[in-house]
VEXKE-733314 format. One record per atom (N, C-alpha, C): residue number from 1; residue in three letters; atom name; z negated, x negated, y negated. Coordinates in steps of 0.02 Angstrom, whole numbers, always signed. Example, Ala and Ser with C-alpha at 12.3 -4.5 7.8 and 13.67 -1.06 7.14 Angstrom:
BEGIN
1,ALA,N,-390,-660,+284;
1,ALA,CA,-390,-615,+225;
1,ALA,C,-390,-660,+165;
2,SER,N,-354,-642,+112;
2,SER,CA,-357,-684,+53;
2,SER,C,-394,-645,-2;
// end
This chain:
BEGIN
1,MET,N,-3642,-2220,-4806;
1,MET,CA,-3710,-2202,-4821;
1,MET,C,-3748,-2264,-4851;
2,THR,N,-3781,-2255,-4900;
2,THR,CA,-3814,-2311,-4934;
2,THR,C,-3884,-2321,-4899;
3,SER,N,-3899,-2385,-4883;
3,SER,CA,-3961,-2397,-4852;
3,SER,C,-4019,-2399,-4897;
4,ILE,N,-4080,-2392,-4872;
4,ILE,CA,-4141,-2393,-4919;
4,ILE,C,-4142,-2457,-4959;
5,LEU,N,-4128,-2514,-4922;
5,LEU,CA,-4129,-2580,-4958;
5,LEU,C,-4084,-2583,-5014;
6,GLU,N,-4021,-2555,-5003;
6,GLU,CA,-3972,-2556,-5060;
6,GLU,C,-3998,-2512,-5117;
7,ARG,N,-4028,-2453,-5102;
7,ARG,CA,-4045,-2409,-5152;
7,ARG,C,-4109,-2443,-5194;
8,VAL,N,-4156,-2472,-5159;
8,VAL,CA,-4211,-2507,-5190;
8,VAL,C,-4186,-2569,-5233;
9,THR,N,-4139,-2604,-5208;
9,THR,CA,-4112,-2661,-5239;
9,THR,C,-4076,-2635,-5304;
10,LYS,N,-4039,-2585,-5300;
10,LYS,CA,-4007,-2555,-5357;
10,LYS,C,-4055,-2530,-5414;
11,LYS,N,-4111,-2496,-5386;
11,LYS,CA,-4164,-2475,-5434;
11,LYS,C,-4197,-2530,-5466;
12,VAL,N,-4215,-2582,-5425;
12,VAL,CA,-4251,-2640,-5458;
12,VAL,C,-4207,-2676,-5507;
13,LYS,N,-4143,-2683,-5494;
13,LYS,CA,-4099,-2715,-5544;
13,LYS,C,-4098,-2672,-5608;
14,HIS,N,-4096,-2605,-5598;
14,HIS,CA,-4099,-2562,-5657;
14,HIS,C,-4163,-2571,-5697;
15,LEU,N,-4222,-2571,-5661;
15,LEU,CA,-4282,-2582,-5692;
15,LEU,C,-4289,-2651,-5726;
16,VAL,N,-4256,-2703,-5699;
16,VAL,CA,-4257,-2771,-5729;
16,VAL,C,-4219,-2766,-5795;
17,ALA,N,-4162,-2735,-5796;
17,ALA,CA,-4117,-2726,-5852;
17,ALA,C,-4155,-2686,-5905;
18,GLN,N,-4186,-2632,-5886;
18,GLN,CA,-4222,-2588,-5932;
18,GLN,C,-4283,-2629,-5960;
19,ASN,N,-4317,-2665,-5918;
19,ASN,CA,-4372,-2708,-5944;
19,ASN,C,-4352,-2759,-5997;
20,GLU,N,-4291,-2790,-5985;
20,GLU,CA,-4271,-2841,-6030;
20,GLU,C,-4248,-2809,-6095;
21,GLN,N,-4226,-2747,-6098;
21,GLN,CA,-4202,-2715,-6157;
21,GLN,C,-4254,-2678,-6198;
22,SER,N,-4311,-2659,-6163;
22,SER,CA,-4361,-2618,-6197;
22,SER,C,-4408,-2662,-6235;
23,PRO,N,-4432,-2638,-6292;
23,PRO,CA,-4482,-2679,-6329;
23,PRO,C,-4550,-2681,-6288;
24,GLN,N,-4582,-2739,-6294;
24,GLN,CA,-4645,-2748,-6259;
24,GLN,C,-4700,-2703,-6291;
25,VAL,N,-4735,-2670,-6247;
25,VAL,CA,-4792,-2630,-6270;
25,VAL,C,-4852,-2672,-6289;
26,GLU,N,-4876,-2656,-6348;
26,GLU,CA,-4937,-2698,-6369;
26,GLU,C,-4994,-2684,-6325;
27,SER,N,-5028,-2738,-6309;
27,SER,CA,-5089,-2734,-6265;
27,SER,C,-5141,-2784,-6286;
28,THR,N,-5201,-2768,-6268;
28,THR,CA,-5258,-2814,-6288;
28,THR,C,-5253,-2876,-6241;
29,THR,N,-5222,-2870,-6185;
29,THR,CA,-5218,-2923,-6138;
29,THR,C,-5143,-2935,-6134;
30,PRO,N,-5123,-2996,-6156;
30,PRO,CA,-5051,-3014,-6151;
30,PRO,C,-5027,-3018,-6076;
31,ILE,N,-4967,-2991,-6062;
31,ILE,CA,-4943,-2994,-5994;
31,ILE,C,-4872,-3028,-6001;
32,SER,N,-4856,-3062,-5943;
32,SER,CA,-4787,-3094,-5943;
32,SER,C,-4738,-3041,-5928;
33,PRO,N,-4673,-3062,-5941;
33,PRO,CA,-4618,-3014,-5921;
33,PRO,C,-4623,-2995,-5845;
34,GLU,N,-4640,-3048,-5801;
34,GLU,CA,-4644,-3031,-5730;
34,GLU,C,-4698,-2980,-5717;
35,GLN,N,-4754,-2984,-5748;
35,GLN,CA,-4812,-2937,-5742;
35,GLN,C,-4787,-2868,-5765;
36,ALA,N,-4754,-2866,-5820;
36,ALA,CA,-4729,-2803,-5847;
36,ALA,C,-4683,-2770,-5797;
37,LEU,N,-4638,-2808,-5768;
37,LEU,CA,-4589,-2783,-5722;
37,LEU,C,-4628,-2754,-5660;
38,ARG,N,-4678,-2793,-5633;
38,ARG,CA,-4715,-2772,-5574;
38,ARG,C,-4749,-2708,-5587;
39,ARG,N,-4779,-2700,-5650;
39,ARG,CA,-4813,-2641,-5668;
39,ARG,C,-4763,-2577,-5669;
40,GLN,N,-4707,-2593,-5695;
40,GLN,CA,-4656,-2541,-5700;
40,GLN,C,-4633,-2517,-5634;
41,ILE,N,-4623,-2564,-5587;
41,ILE,CA,-4603,-2549,-5520;
41,ILE,C,-4659,-2512,-5485;
42,ALA,N,-4723,-2537,-5492;
42,ALA,CA,-4779,-2503,-5460;
42,ALA,C,-4784,-2430,-5487;
43,TRP,N,-4773,-2416,-5551;
43,TRP,CA,-4783,-2351,-5577;
43,TRP,C,-4728,-2300,-5551;
44,HIS,N,-4672,-2335,-5541;
44,HIS,CA,-4611,-2296,-5514;
44,HIS,C,-4619,-2276,-5438;
45,TYR,N,-4645,-2324,-5396;
45,TYR,CA,-4643,-2316,-5327;
45,TYR,C,-4710,-2300,-5289;
46,LEU,N,-4763,-2319,-5320;
46,LEU,CA,-4830,-2314,-5282;
46,LEU,C,-4861,-2247,-5294;
47,SER,N,-4885,-2219,-5237;
47,SER,CA,-4928,-2159,-5240;
47,SER,C,-4964,-2156,-5176;
48,GLY,N,-5016,-2113,-5174;
48,GLY,CA,-5055,-2107,-5108;
48,GLY,C,-5110,-2161,-5107;
49,LYS,N,-5124,-2179,-5045;
49,LYS,CA,-5174,-2230,-5029;
49,LYS,C,-5144,-2291,-5001;
50,GLY,N,-5161,-2349,-5025;
50,GLY,CA,-5136,-2410,-4998;
50,GLY,C,-5182,-2467,-5002;
51,ILE,N,-5154,-2526,-4989;
51,ILE,CA,-5199,-2586,-4996;
51,ILE,C,-5161,-2641,-5036;
52,GLU,N,-5201,-2683,-5067;
52,GLU,CA,-5174,-2746,-5095;
52,GLU,C,-5215,-2801,-5065;
53,ILE,N,-5175,-2850,-5038;
53,ILE,CA,-5204,-2905,-5002;
53,ILE,C,-5204,-2966,-5051;
54,GLY,N,-5268,-2995,-5051;
54,GLY,CA,-5277,-3058,-5091;
54,GLY,C,-5270,-3049,-5164;
55,ALA,N,-5292,-2997,-5195;
55,ALA,CA,-5283,-2988,-5266;
55,ALA,C,-5327,-3037,-5307;
56,LEU,N,-5381,-3054,-5281;
56,LEU,CA,-5424,-3102,-5319;
56,LEU,C,-5438,-3078,-5393;
57,HIS,N,-5416,-3115,-5441;
57,HIS,CA,-5425,-3096,-5512;
57,HIS,C,-5364,-3067,-5547;
58,SER,N,-5311,-3051,-5513;
58,SER,CA,-5255,-3023,-5544;
58,SER,C,-5226,-2963,-5501;
59,PRO,N,-5265,-2910,-5494;
59,PRO,CA,-5234,-2852,-5450;
59,PRO,C,-5178,-2822,-5493;
60,LEU,N,-5133,-2792,-5453;
60,LEU,CA,-5077,-2758,-5483;
60,LEU,C,-5103,-2695,-5514;
61,GLU,N,-5081,-2678,-5573;
61,GLU,CA,-5100,-2613,-5604;
61,GLU,C,-5059,-2561,-5571;
62,VAL,N,-5091,-2507,-5547;
62,VAL,CA,-5055,-2456,-5514;
62,VAL,C,-5066,-2387,-5552;
63,PRO,N,-5023,-2341,-5541;
63,PRO,CA,-5027,-2276,-5578;
63,PRO,C,-5093,-2239,-5553;
64,PRO,N,-5115,-2189,-5595;
64,PRO,CA,-5179,-2156,-5580;
64,PRO,C,-5173,-2115,-5514;
65,HIS,N,-5113,-2097,-5496;
65,HIS,CA,-5105,-2060,-5430;
65,HIS,C,-5106,-2103,-5370;
66,ALA,N,-5116,-2167,-5375;
66,ALA,CA,-5117,-2217,-5320;
66,ALA,C,-5184,-2242,-5315;
67,GLN,N,-5214,-2244,-5250;
67,GLN,CA,-5278,-2269,-5238;
67,GLN,C,-5272,-2336,-5196;
68,VAL,N,-5304,-2390,-5218;
68,VAL,CA,-5297,-2449,-5186;
68,VAL,C,-5364,-2474,-5158;
69,HIS,N,-5361,-2500,-5101;
69,HIS,CA,-5414,-2533,-5066;
69,HIS,C,-5398,-2605,-5064;
70,TYR,N,-5445,-2650,-5086;
70,TYR,CA,-5429,-2724,-5088;
70,TYR,C,-5451,-2756,-5024;
71,VAL,N,-5400,-2796,-4993;
71,VAL,CA,-5411,-2832,-4930;
71,VAL,C,-5413,-2904,-4947;
72,ASP,N,-5463,-2940,-4914;
72,ASP,CA,-5460,-3015,-4920;
72,ASP,C,-5497,-3041,-4860;
73,ARG,N,-5490,-3104,-4849;
73,ARG,CA,-5520,-3132,-4787;
73,ARG,C,-5591,-3149,-4795;
74,LEU,N,-5617,-3147,-4856;
74,LEU,CA,-5687,-3161,-4870;
74,LEU,C,-5713,-3113,-4923;
75,SER,N,-5782,-3111,-4923;
75,SER,CA,-5815,-3072,-4974;
75,SER,C,-5807,-3103,-5043;
76,VAL,N,-5823,-3071,-5097;
76,VAL,CA,-5819,-3095,-5163;
76,VAL,C,-5861,-3160,-5169;
77,ALA,N,-5921,-3158,-5143;
77,ALA,CA,-5966,-3213,-5145;
77,ALA,C,-5933,-3275,-5112;
78,GLU,N,-5906,-3264,-5055;
78,GLU,CA,-5873,-3322,-5021;
78,GLU,C,-5808,-3343,-5057;
79,LEU,N,-5776,-3295,-5085;
79,LEU,CA,-5711,-3315,-5120;
79,LEU,C,-5735,-3355,-5178;
80,ARG,N,-5788,-3339,-5213;
80,ARG,CA,-5805,-3383,-5271;
80,ARG,C,-5825,-3453,-5250;
81,LYS,N,-5854,-3463,-5191;
81,LYS,CA,-5865,-3533,-5166;
81,LYS,C,-5802,-3567,-5145;
82,GLN,N,-5754,-3530,-5122;
82,GLN,CA,-5688,-3556,-5096;
82,GLN,C,-5645,-3573,-5160;
83,TYR,N,-5653,-3535,-5213;
83,TYR,CA,-5609,-3547,-5276;
83,TYR,C,-5654,-3556,-5334;
84,PRO,N,-5685,-3616,-5343;
84,PRO,CA,-5729,-3626,-5403;
84,PRO,C,-5690,-3623,-5467;
85,GLU,N,-5627,-3635,-5463;
85,GLU,CA,-5584,-3636,-5527;
85,GLU,C,-5576,-3563,-5553;
86,LEU,N,-5598,-3514,-5515;
86,LEU,CA,-5592,-3442,-5539;
86,LEU,C,-5665,-3418,-5567;
87,ALA,N,-5710,-3464,-5577;
87,ALA,CA,-5781,-3451,-5597;
87,ALA,C,-5779,-3405,-5661;
88,GLU,N,-5733,-3415,-5705;
88,GLU,CA,-5735,-3378,-5769;
88,GLU,C,-5697,-3311,-5767;
89,HIS,N,-5668,-3297,-5706;
89,HIS,CA,-5628,-3237,-5695;
89,HIS,C,-5668,-3187,-5659;
90,GLU,N,-5654,-3119,-5675;
90,GLU,CA,-5680,-3065,-5637;
90,GLU,C,-5638,-3056,-5575;
91,LEU,N,-5669,-3054,-5517;
91,LEU,CA,-5630,-3040,-5455;
91,LEU,C,-5635,-2968,-5435;
92,VAL,N,-5588,-2942,-5403;
92,VAL,CA,-5590,-2872,-5379;
92,VAL,C,-5641,-2868,-5323;
93,GLU,N,-5675,-2812,-5318;
93,GLU,CA,-5719,-2799,-5263;
93,GLU,C,-5682,-2793,-5196;
94,VAL,N,-5696,-2836,-5149;
94,VAL,CA,-5660,-2832,-5083;
94,VAL,C,-5686,-2768,-5046;
95,ASP,N,-5640,-2724,-5025;
95,ASP,CA,-5660,-2664,-4990;
95,ASP,C,-5654,-2674,-4916;
96,ILE,N,-5608,-2717,-4893;
96,ILE,CA,-5596,-2727,-4823;
96,ILE,C,-5589,-2804,-4812;
97,ILE,N,-5637,-2828,-4771;
97,ILE,CA,-5627,-2904,-4753;
97,ILE,C,-5587,-2907,-4690;
98,ASP,N,-5533,-2937,-4694;
98,ASP,CA,-5487,-2938,-4636;
98,ASP,C,-5438,-2994,-4646;
99,ASP,N,-5406,-3012,-4594;
99,ASP,CA,-5348,-3059,-4596;
99,ASP,C,-5287,-3024,-4628;
100,GLY,N,-5271,-3041,-4684;
100,GLY,CA,-5213,-3013,-4720;
100,GLY,C,-5145,-3022,-4683;
101,GLU,N,-5142,-3070,-4642;
101,GLU,CA,-5079,-3081,-4607;
101,GLU,C,-5069,-3033,-4549;
102,THR,N,-5123,-3015,-4515;
102,THR,CA,-5116,-2974,-4455;
102,THR,C,-5150,-2902,-4461;
103,LEU,N,-5196,-2896,-4508;
103,LEU,CA,-5232,-2831,-4523;
103,LEU,C,-5256,-2803,-4453;
104,PRO,N,-5293,-2834,-4418;
104,PRO,CA,-5312,-2808,-4352;
104,PRO,C,-5363,-2749,-4360;
105,SER,N,-5400,-2742,-4412;
105,SER,CA,-5447,-2689,-4417;
105,SER,C,-5410,-2621,-4444;
106,MET,N,-5349,-2628,-4461;
106,MET,CA,-5313,-2570,-4488;
106,MET,C,-5271,-2530,-4435;
107,ALA,N,-5274,-2466,-4434;
107,ALA,CA,-5236,-2426,-4388;
107,ALA,C,-5158,-2426,-4408;
108,ASP,N,-5121,-2414,-4359;
108,ASP,CA,-5050,-2407,-4370;
108,ASP,C,-5034,-2347,-4413;
109,ALA,N,-4986,-2349,-4455;
109,ALA,CA,-4966,-2293,-4501;
109,ALA,C,-5025,-2264,-4539;
110,SER,N,-5067,-2309,-4569;
110,SER,CA,-5126,-2282,-4601;
110,SER,C,-5125,-2287,-4680;
111,VAL,N,-5075,-2317,-4707;
111,VAL,CA,-5074,-2323,-4781;
111,VAL,C,-5003,-2307,-4808;
112,ASP,N,-5002,-2285,-4870;
112,ASP,CA,-4940,-2268,-4904;
112,ASP,C,-4904,-2330,-4932;
113,PHE,N,-4938,-2381,-4952;
113,PHE,CA,-4910,-2442,-4979;
113,PHE,C,-4951,-2502,-4966;
114,VAL,N,-4915,-2559,-4963;
114,VAL,CA,-4944,-2623,-4957;
114,VAL,C,-4925,-2668,-5015;
115,ILE,N,-4970,-2699,-5050;
115,ILE,CA,-4951,-2746,-5101;
115,ILE,C,-4979,-2815,-5074;
116,ALA,N,-4936,-2863,-5075;
116,ALA,CA,-4952,-2932,-5057;
116,ALA,C,-4918,-2981,-5104;
117,ASN,N,-4941,-2982,-5166;
117,ASN,CA,-4911,-3025,-5217;
117,ASN,C,-4927,-3100,-5202;
118,HIS,N,-4875,-3142,-5199;
118,HIS,CA,-4884,-3215,-5191;
118,HIS,C,-4925,-3230,-5131;
119,MET,N,-4915,-3194,-5073;
119,MET,CA,-4955,-3208,-5011;
119,MET,C,-4908,-3235,-4959;
120,ILE,N,-4850,-3205,-4952;
120,ILE,CA,-4804,-3224,-4897;
120,ILE,C,-4796,-3299,-4892;
121,GLU,N,-4787,-3333,-4947;
121,GLU,CA,-4774,-3406,-4947;
121,GLU,C,-4832,-3446,-4919;
122,HIS,N,-4890,-3415,-4913;
122,HIS,CA,-4954,-3450,-4883;
122,HIS,C,-4960,-3433,-4812;
123,CYS,N,-4924,-3394,-4781;
123,CYS,CA,-4932,-3366,-4714;
123,CYS,C,-4906,-3417,-4664;
124,GLN,N,-4945,-3420,-4605;
124,GLN,CA,-4921,-3460,-4547;
124,GLN,C,-4857,-3432,-4516;
125,ASP,N,-4855,-3367,-4516;
125,ASP,CA,-4798,-3330,-4485;
125,ASP,C,-4772,-3278,-4528;
126,PRO,N,-4732,-3294,-4580;
126,PRO,CA,-4710,-3243,-4628;
126,PRO,C,-4678,-3181,-4601;
127,ILE,N,-4633,-3189,-4550;
127,ILE,CA,-4601,-3134,-4518;
127,ILE,C,-4649,-3090,-4483;
128,GLY,N,-4696,-3121,-4445;
128,GLY,CA,-4748,-3082,-4410;
128,GLY,C,-4791,-3050,-4461;
129,THR,N,-4808,-3080,-4515;
129,THR,CA,-4849,-3046,-4565;
129,THR,C,-4814,-2982,-4596;
130,ILE,N,-4750,-2989,-4611;
130,ILE,CA,-4711,-2932,-4637;
130,ILE,C,-4714,-2873,-4582;
131,GLU,N,-4703,-2895,-4519;
131,GLU,CA,-4706,-2849,-4463;
131,GLU,C,-4772,-2809,-4461;
132,HIS,N,-4829,-2847,-4472;
132,HIS,CA,-4898,-2813,-4466;
132,HIS,C,-4905,-2770,-4532;
133,HIS,N,-4876,-2790,-4586;
133,HIS,CA,-4884,-2749,-4648;
133,HIS,C,-4841,-2680,-4636;
134,LEU,N,-4784,-2688,-4603;
134,LEU,CA,-4746,-2631,-4595;
134,LEU,C,-4781,-2585,-4537;
135,ARG,N,-4814,-2614,-4491;
135,ARG,CA,-4851,-2577,-4442;
135,ARG,C,-4904,-2530,-4472;
136,VAL,N,-4938,-2554,-4524;
136,VAL,CA,-4991,-2509,-4553;
136,VAL,C,-4964,-2461,-4602;
137,LEU,N,-4899,-2467,-4618;
137,LEU,CA,-4869,-2417,-4668;
137,LEU,C,-4849,-2352,-4630;
138,LYS,N,-4859,-2298,-4669;
138,LYS,CA,-4835,-2233,-4642;
138,LYS,C,-4758,-2234,-4646;
139,PRO,N,-4728,-2188,-4607;
139,PRO,CA,-4652,-2187,-4608;
139,PRO,C,-4617,-2188,-4674;
140,VAL,N,-4644,-2152,-4722;
140,VAL,CA,-4614,-2153,-4789;
140,VAL,C,-4657,-2203,-4825;
141,ARG,N,-4633,-2262,-4847;
141,ARG,CA,-4671,-2318,-4860;
141,ARG,C,-4644,-2361,-4915;
142,PHE,N,-4688,-2400,-4942;
142,PHE,CA,-4664,-2451,-4989;
142,PHE,C,-4703,-2518,-4982;
143,CYS,N,-4669,-2568,-4974;
143,CYS,CA,-4701,-2633,-4963;
143,CYS,C,-4680,-2682,-5018;
144,ALA,N,-4726,-2701,-5062;
144,ALA,CA,-4710,-2741,-5116;
144,ALA,C,-4715,-2815,-5100;
145,LYS,N,-4659,-2853,-5102;
145,LYS,CA,-4658,-2924,-5088;
145,LYS,C,-4618,-2956,-5148;
146,PRO,N,-4647,-2954,-5206;
146,PRO,CA,-4604,-2972,-5265;
146,PRO,C,-4587,-3048,-5274;
147,GLU,N,-4606,-3089,-5229;
147,GLU,CA,-4584,-3157,-5235;
147,GLU,C,-4506,-3161,-5238;
148,SER,N,-4473,-3110,-5207;
148,SER,CA,-4402,-3109,-5202;
148,SER,C,-4366,-3069,-5256;
149,PHE,N,-4405,-3039,-5304;
149,PHE,CA,-4371,-3000,-5352;
149,PHE,C,-4324,-3039,-5394;
150,ALA,N,-4341,-3102,-5406;
150,ALA,CA,-4294,-3142,-5448;
150,ALA,C,-4230,-3155,-5409;
151,GLN,N,-4226,-3147,-5343;
151,GLN,CA,-4169,-3159,-5307;
151,GLN,C,-4124,-3099,-5306;
152,LEU,N,-4149,-3041,-5324;
152,LEU,CA,-4105,-2982,-5317;
152,LEU,C,-4047,-2981,-5368;
// end
């Protein structure tokens, strides 16, 4: 029997190969191959209601049938003070102010997906963080941790 991880790994490898072979779609905003791959994976796997942690100025583009609530540790005004280098960028409106590592305000099995792009490498306890992210996910779930996609 094939495990879920093996099936997802196979699908991601297929999407990577497909992304490398397909012509780039013209856009008014240029995107990197990594961003194009993330978008393709999101459109394939994400649906329902979920969260994106720490999106700041570069939220993941999700399909129309997916609803995202943005989680950060600070309000937008406080984030602007924390990151003055992002002054020229539009930041996503934070829906939930919470600790993205532990998500204490979120109920167990309350979301369909968790997006945490480039977050794990900043965590005090990466394994504990993943456990908390899995805790808030419903049984049929998807947790995007794309730092490791290049390793697949």
